[in-house]
N, C-alpha and C positions, 0 to 999 in steps of 0.2 A: 299180539305181545310176544308170543314164541320167537318171532322173527327178531325182535328187539335184544331178547336174550342171547340169541345166537350171535348177533353182532356184537354184543358185549363180551362174549367169549373169545372172539377173534380180534378184538381190539385190545382187551387187557394184557396180552404177553407182549404186544409190540409197543406198549406204552412206555415211554421213557421215564416217567416220573414214578419208580418204584424205590424201596429203601435197600434194594440189594436182597432181600430175603422173600421177594415176591409180593411184599405187602404194599399196598398203593399209598402214596403221601396224600396228605389232606387235599393238596392242590390239584392232584392227579384224580382223585375220587370226585371232587367238586366239577371237575370239567367232564368227567365221564356221566356225571348225572344230568349236566346241562346237554350234552349231546343226545342222551337217551330220550329226554324230555323233547328236545327238538324234534328227533325222529318220530315220537309218538305223536307229535302235534301234526306233523306231516301226513302220517298215516290217516290220522283221524280226520284231517282237512280232506284227503283224497277220497275217503269213504264218503263223507257227506256230499262231495261233489258228484259222485257217481250215483248215489241215491237220489238226489236232486234231479239228475238228468233223466233217470228212469222213470221217476214219478211224471216229469213234465212230458216225456213221450207218451206215457200212457193217457195222460189227460188231454193232450194236444189232438184235435180232430185232424184227420187225414186231409191234406191239402189237395184240393182239386187243380188239375192242371188247367192252365188257361191258353189262349190262342185262337185258332180256328174253330169256330163253333158249327154245330151241325144245323141243317135245314130241316124244319118240321111244318106240320099242317098250321102251326101258327103264323107261318109267313105267307105272304100274298103270293099268287101265282106270278112267276117270273116272265116278262116279255121275251120271245123268242130271241131277240138280237143280244139280250144282257146273258141268256144262258149259252148262246153260241160263244159269246165272249169269254165266259168261264171255261168253257172246255178248250178254247185256243190257248188261254193263259195256262191253264193245267198241263196241256200237252207240251207248252214251252219249258215248263218246270221240269216235267219227266225227261225230255230231251237233255236238258242240263245236268240232270242228276241232282236238283235240289227241290225234291218233293215236300210239301207241307202237311199233306194229308196222311201222316205216319203214325199218329198216336190218337187214341180215344180214352175217355175216362168214365167213371161211373155217372157223373152229371150228365154228359151227352147221351149215354145210352139210356137213362132214365127219361129225358126230354123226347127220346125217338119212341119210347114205349107210351108215355103219359100223353104226348100231343099227337102222335101220329106222323105219317111220312107225307111228304108233298114234294117229290123230286121235280127238278127244274126240267130236266130233259129224259126222254125215253130212247134207249139205243138199241138197235138190232145189230148184233155183231156176230162174228164168226165163232164157233166154238174152239177153234185152235188155241192150244195152250200158249202160244207165243203172243197172243193178242189178248191179254187181259185188260178188260175195258176200265175198271176202276183204277188201275195202275197208270194206264196210258194217259188218261185225264187227270190224275192225281185228285181224286175225288173223296170226299169223306162219306161216311154211311148216311144215307137219306138225301144224296145229290142226284143220283142217276138211277133210273129204273131200267135193269139190264135184261134184254132177251138174248140168248145166244143158241145158234144151232150150227151144224155144218153147211157152210156156203152162205150165212147170213140170208137166209131167202124165205120168202113166203110162197108157198105153192097151192094152198087149199084155203079156200075162202071161209071155212068154219074152223080152221085151226086155231091152236091155242095162242100162236104169236099174234094173230089179229085180234083176238079176243083181249088178250093181255094189253095191247096197245090201247084198245077202245077203253078198257078199265083205267088206264094210266092217264090218258088225256081227258077222261070223263070224270070219274070219281076222285083221282088224285089231282087233277087240275094241271098237268104238265102241258106246256105251250109248244115244246120243241121235240121233234123226233129226227134222230140221226140214223141213217142206215149205213153202217161202216164196214166195208169190205177190207181185204189186205192183201198185199203182195204175196205171190207164190201160195195161193189159197188151194190146198189139195182137193176141195170139193169142186171148185170150178174147172181146175184143171183135169181133174178125173172126168167131170161131165164133158169137157171139150174133146178129150181124147176118145170117150166112149162114143160121143157124136160122130166124129170122124171115121171111127171104126164101123158104127152102125151103118153109116153111108156106104162103105164098101161091101158088108157083109149083109145089109138089110136085116140086121138083128132089131127084134121088136119085143121079145119075150123078157120078162123081169122075174127073177128067181129070189130076190131077197130085198129088204127095205132099202139098203144102200143102192142098189141097182134102180130101185124106183126113184130115189131121190136124185139120182144122176140123170134119169130119163125125164123127170120134172124140170131139170135145168137145160134140157136140149134146146129150147127157144133161145136161151141165151147164148148157148154155143152157135146157133144158126146165125143168129145176127151179127155175132163177133166174125164169123167166116165171110158173112156177106160185107161187113164194114172193111175188113183186111184185104179182102181179094183172095181169089183161089190159089195164088201163086205164094202167099205168106205161108210160113212153117207152123207146125203146131204150137210151139213156145210163144211165139208173137200173138198168135189167135187166142192163145189162153190168157196171156197177160192181158189183152184187150179185154177178154171176157169177163174179167174180174170188174172192170168199170161198167161194163154192159149190165151185170148182174146187179150191181148197185141200184141203177136206175130201174132196172126191171123190177125190183122188190118194192120201189116207190111207187110205180106205175100199178102194181098189183094191189097195194093198199088203198090207193085213190079209187081203184075201180070196183072193189069188191068189199069195201067197209064204207058204208053210207055215212056212220058217225063222224069217221076220220075226214071223209071227203067234204062233208059239209062245215066242219071246223076249219079245214085248210081253205075252203072257199070263202068264208067270212072272215078270215084273217086270224082267227082265234088260235089256229096251231100252224106251225111251220114245220115243213118236212123237207130235209135235205140230205144229201150224200156225202160220203168222204171215203178215202181209202189210206189205210194205216201201212206205212212203209217198214217191213221189218228191219231192214238194214240200217236205217237212220233213226227210226222211233218217231219220225214225223207223221202227223195226220194231215193229208192233203183234202182240204175241204172243197167240194166240188159244186156246192149249190144245189139248185133245184134240178128236178128232171126236165129233160127238154120238152116233154109232153106236158108239163104244167103251164107251159107260155101261151 
């Protein structure tokens, strides 16, 4: 109302219908009344609309986002070929810069809590920060069971990597295992260089956990050297060692894990290898280890 009075004060002096002494004529006064009434109506209407919108927003429940849903234990185990297809499609979206698994909501998180997890694939990947598995394959929470360490390797039969895979393929029902290496892998390159230096100096002592890791990867470097020939330079040998290491990890799992070996033998679980190319974002799927034939 105070705004209406201020408007009237500014309107009155400019009104042409006065009698010369500052007094408004009857017609002018009537027009002003009509104007003020109209302004008051607009103010009241605006106030009512704002009040109504505020009430509706408070009463309206939060709208849950729709779209890509999460995978839970309510879903049946996914056949390996279907899981592999999802990984390939997800990687294709990642390369194009068209990810779908970018948003979650309350309903999705509740499903995962209430129903539990049932990932379609277990992946052993490298801990390298340039190779985030969920991003590379454009996956949602609940899709993949991720295990990462330097060099995407297994070197101890009783280690947590083996036990975690047995849990995922057993309790959680995953039927696909992917061992994923990547180009320019620091751990594999380091192991290759350490192996080459050790051959020259006959070094065998281990002074740190890192040196132990590199020493455990010596068989990988040794095979890479044998495959490439003595005339190959260190860069070529290390690049080949990345592929050798992927199959070395697969072979290790099949040798030292009876549960995984039996599931692979029966066809319940499939285990394959791949290499992620840092420069293109593409995952090169390499299939089974040659020793599985």
